[in-house]
N, C-alpha and C positions, 0 to 999 in steps of 0.2 A: 504493500500500500504506500510505502514511503515514496516510491517513484511516481505514483499517481498523484500524491499530494504535492510533490515538487513540480510536476507538470501543471497542476491546477494553479499553483502560486505563480508560475511563469506566465501562464495565460492571463491571469488577473493583471499582472504587471503590463502585459502587452496591450491591454485595453487602453491604458493611459499613455504608453509610448506612442501608440497609434493616434491617440487624441492630440498629442502635441504636434504630431506630423500634420494633422488636419488644420490646427489653428495657427501654426507658424507659416503664415501665408506669404510673407514678403521675401524672405531669403531662407527657404527651407533647408534644414540641415540633413546630412546624409544619415540614412538609417543605420549604416555601419557604425557611425560615431555614437549614436544613441545606444546601440547594443553594447558597444565597448563600455560606455558610461554605466549602463545597467550592471554589468559584471564587476566593474570597479567599485560601484556603490555597494556591492555585496561584501567587500572587504571591511566595511564599517562595522559589521556584526562581530567578526573576530576581534576587532579593536575594542569593542565593549567587553568581550570575554577576557581579553588580555588585561584591561584596566582593572577588572574585578580580581583577577588572579594576583596581580602585582601589589595592589594596595587597598582597593575599596573593601574587599571582604575582610580585611584585617581591622577595619574600623568598627565592625559590629553594629552597623547602622541598618536597621530593618523595620518592617511593619510591626507595630506594637499594639495598634488599636487607638492610640492617642491621636487626637485630631491634628495638633500642630506637628507632632513627630511624623505622622504619615504624610502630611502635606509637604513637609520639607524633604522627606524621602523621595516622594514622587517627582518633585521639581528638580532636586539636585542629583539624585542617584539614577533617576530614569530620564527625565526630560533633558537636563543639562548634559549628562554624559552621552546620551544617544544623539542629540543634535550636534554636539561637538564632534563625535565620530563621523557623522554624515558630512559635516563641514570639512573635516580633514580629507575625506575621500573625494569630495567635490573639488577641493583645491588641487588635488592631483589631476583630476579631470580637466580643470581649467588650465593647468600647466600644459597638458598634452594637446588640448584643442583651443589654445588661446587665440589662434587666427580665426577659427570657426565661430567662436563666441563673440560676435561683433555687433549684436543689437540686444536691447533689453530683454526681449522674449527668450533669447538664448540662455541668459542667466537663470530665468525661471524654469525653462524646460530641462536644461542639463542638471540643475539642482534637484528638480522633481524626479527625474529619471534615476539620479543617484539614490534618492530616498526609496524609489521603487525597488532597487537592488537590495537595500536593507530590508524592506517590507517582505520581499519574496522569500528570503531566507528565514525571517522571523515567522512568516505564515506557515512555511513548511514544517518548522519545529513545533508550532502550536497545533497544526493539523495532526501531526504524528502523535502528539501527547493527548489530545482531547477528542480526536475523531472528526468525522465529516460533518457533524451537526453545526460546527462553528464556521464552516467555510463561507457561507453567504455573508455573515456578519463581519468577518474580517476582510472579505473581498471588497465590501462596500465601505464600512466605517473605518477600519484600521488602516487600510491601504490609502484611501483618500486623505485620511488624517495625517499620515506620514508625509504625504506630498505637501499638504497645507502648512505643517510646521516648518518644513524645509523651505517653502516658498517665502515665509516671513524672513528667514535669514537671507535668502537670495534677494528679497526686495530691499533689505538694508544695503546689501552690496550694490544693487542696481542704482539706488539713489546716490550712494557714495561715488560710484563710478561715473554716472551720466549727469548728475546735478552737482556742479562744482561747489555750491555753497553748503553742501552737507559733508561733514568730515567723518572720521573713523568712529566718533561717538555715536553717530546715527546708525551705523552698522551694528555696533555693540548693543544699542537699544533694541533693534529688531531681533538680534540673536537672543537677547534676554526674553523678549516676548515669545519667541519660538520655544524656548526651554520652559517657560512658565505655562504656556498653552498646552504643551505636551504633558507637563506634570499634572496640570488640572484635569486633563482628559483621563489620565490613568487614575488619579485620586478618586474621582467620582465612581469609578468602577471597583476600586480596591478597598476603600475605607469602609469598615463595618458600619459606622454611624450613618452613612448616606446610601448604603448598598440597596436599601429597599426602593429608593427612587433614583438610584445612581444611574441606571440605564437611561431613564427618561432625561435626566440632566445631561448626560453625555450626548444623547441624540440632539437635544436643544443646542448645546454648545457646538456640536459638529455642524449643524445646519448654519449657524452663524459663521462658522469657519468657511463653509462653502461660499457664502456671500463675499467674504473678504478675499478668498482665493480668486473668485471671478473678477473682482475689482483689480487685483494685482495683475492678472493676465491682461485685462483690458488696458490698463495704464501702460504696460510693457509694449503692447501692440501700438497704442497711440503714439508712442515716442520712438518708433523705429526710424532709422535714417533712410530706410527703403520705403517709407510709407507712400501708398498711392491709393486713390479711391477706386481704381480699376480692380483691385484685389480685395475681396471681402470673404468673410467666413460663411460657408453654406451651413447655416444653423440646423436646417432640417436633416442634412446628411450627418452632421456631428451627433445630434441627439439620437437619431435612429441607430447609428453605429454603436453608441454606448448601450442602448436598450437591447440590441441584438446580442452584443457580447455578454451582457449580464444575464440575459435569458439562457444563454449557453452555460454560464456558470451555475445557475440554479438547476438546470437539467442535469448537469454533470454531478452536482452535489446530490441530487435525488438518486442517481444511479449508484454513487458510492455508498450512500446510506443503505440502499437496498442490498448491496453486497455485505455490509456489516450487520444489519438488523433485519433484513428481509423486506419484501415489498410492503407488507402491512406496517412495519416499523417506519418505513420511509413516508408512508401516508400519514401516520400519526405525528410525524415530526413537523408537518405543516400546521402552523398555528398563527397566533396574533403577531408574534415577532417576525414571521415570514412575510405577512401582509405589510407590516410596518417597514421592513427592509425593502420590499418591492416599491412601496410608496416613495421611500427615500431615493431609490434609483431613478424613478421618474422625475423627481424634483432636481436631482443632480444633472440628469441628461438634458433638461431644459435650461437650467440656470448656467451651466458650464458651456453652453453653446450660444448664448445670447450676449452679444457685445455691440456697443455703440462706438464705432471707430471714428474718433475726432482727432485730427493731427495736433500733437503737442499738448493734449489735455491730460491733466493729472487729476483724476477723480479722488475725492477724499475717502479714506478708509473708515468705515464705521461698522460696528457690530450690529447686525440686523438679520432677521430671518430672510431666506431667499424667496419668500412668497408673501403675499398679503391676502387677507380675507376681507372682501367688501360686499355690502348689501346692494344689490341692483334691482331696479323696478322694471316691470314690463312696460312697453310703450303706453298701455292703457292706464298704468299707474295703480291698478287694482291689486296686483300681487308683486311680491318681492322675494328674492332668494339670496342666499349667501353664495358668493362665487370666489373660488380660490384662484389667484393668478400668480404664476411664477414671474419674478421680476426679470428685467433685462429687455433688450430690444427684440421683440418677437418677429417683426417683419423680416423676411429673408431677402436681403439686398442683392443676392446673387442674380436676381432677375433683372436688376437695373444697372449693375456695375459694368456690364459689358457695353453699355451705351455711353458711358462717361467719356467725354472728349472724342466722341464718334458721331458721324452722320447716321441718321436713321429716319424712317418714315413714321410720323406721328399720325395715327389713323383714328378717325372719329368713331365713337360708339353712339348708336341711336340715330334715327332719321332726322330729328329736329336739332341739329347742332349748327346753329347759325354762324358761329365763329369759325369752326373747322368743318367745312362742308365736304372736304375731300382730303385724302392723305397729303401731307406736306412734309418737305424735308426739314429736319430739325437737328439741332446740335446742342448737347449738354455742355455748358461752359464751366459751371461751378456747382459744387455741392454745398448747401447752406444748412446751418443749424440755428434755428430761431428760438422762440420762447419754449422753455422746457426741453430744449435740444430736439425739437421736432424737425424732421428732415425734409428739405425742399431742394429741388434742382432748378437752377437758373439756366434757361435754355434760349437759344436763338431759333425762331421759326421763320422760314423764308416765305416771302409773300408773292414772288413771281417765278416764272419758269427759268429765268436766267440766274436766279439766286443772287441778285444784286441788292434786293430790298429785303430787309428783315426787321423784326422787332423782338423784344424780350418777353418771355412768359415764364411763369413758374409752373413746375410740374410737381405734384405731390401724390405719392402712392396712396391708394384707397386702403384703409386699415380695418374697416368694419364691413360686415355683410359680404357680398360677393367681391372678392379681391382680384380675381383672375378671369380671363376669358376662357373659353373652352379649349383653346390652344395653349393655355398656361402662360399667356402674356399678362403682365401686370396692368391693372386698370389704374389710370392716372387722372387726377383732377387737373384741368388746365386752368390756371389762375392768372389774373392780370392785376396791375396796379398802375395808378396814374404816374407815379414816380418810382423808378427802380434804383435811385441813387442812394437810398438810405437802408439798403438791405443788410448793412452791418449792424443795424439796431436789433439786438437780441430780444427785445420785448415784442417784436412783431409776431402775430399769430394769424390763424386761418381767417378770422373775421375781418382782418385788415385788407384782404384781397377779394377780388370779384371772381366768381366762378363763371368761366366761359364755356364749359362743357366737359365731357368725359372722352378719354381717348386711350389708346394702347400703342406701345412702340413695336415696330417691325424692323428687322435688320435691313440695312440699305441694299445689300446684295442679294436679298431673297424676296424682294417685293417689286412688282412692276406697276407703275401708275398708269391708269387708263386715261390717256389724253388723246385729243384729236390730232 
């Protein structure tokens, strides 16, 4: 079974190695480099064992049941030690791939993959000790948590390296946060005094960590020197890939439990914790795929849940219901990014479109972020067949109701304004523009205009 557990641990790590290959959109790193990083990250586990053998076990510092003692033990002997060993392994990786680690997302990705090497060995040891029942919990919570803690250290390095007004103290601060977060995560699970509700506290803490992790990745992408609006993250592809991968993990876990406890035992293992873990996977898959890419933007880090619960009313106003919405930019900009700085046909939707009565050549000149970072596209629309006369319009993707045509082209609101010189005003919103009609884009080389 050991080899099956090791294979499972490696597959779980692959989920997130592949994830970083999908979100590293500007200057994608070699898979070979990430695989080497993964195996080098594994050496951080022997470093932990070595530290225990050399001096830590001689201190006699362990879990006693006392609140302060156990808290310090988890922060210092678990959190601080493990994050320090992961950092040492990463510094070796950085030394080897210093030329390849050339943008902020690389620091996050390589540090996270280093943590995945640590998590894979740790998971294998835990699976071997406690059996297949813990696979899904560790595959989701523990593995992602290891990446999150490591990403805090990487974020301190990132800001020290790429923001000149931050010094080494800033890095030490974030490394300390990583150690404390790691220690608290373990404390809630290990301390007898909070064990009754420790799992729920851990899940709550974990979900807040997912939000922070997503902001860190978003900031790293925003500040890449290779930034371009033509490259965006396909959030539907990313979230679906995560869901499929974890579905395979759950299936494989079921098969392993069947080998250990029989088919009926595997069925009995499915309970509330399984449903909760599946729910967490769905939340992770959505939040970790939704990013608003704004060049140069540093979004503030705050501890918050990755979803919000809002009460919404029906159009009639008679009934209302609670709706859970995962945070982040839900609209998949992959449908529009290919038209950025490109000519395309803007085609009318509906028979009564007085402004746009036939397809017209259009060119997206700029991507704008106005009030609440709502996305608009400043475009030139040509008014004659010689393409000598043109005027500015704004295009805004439709975000509610039917958002795509039957051919999966995005439906766009065509907007106008008397004066386009003040579009740098970030207080502008939809009500400040006039709706001229609805349209959809069509690639320039795949559409023929019907002209006499």
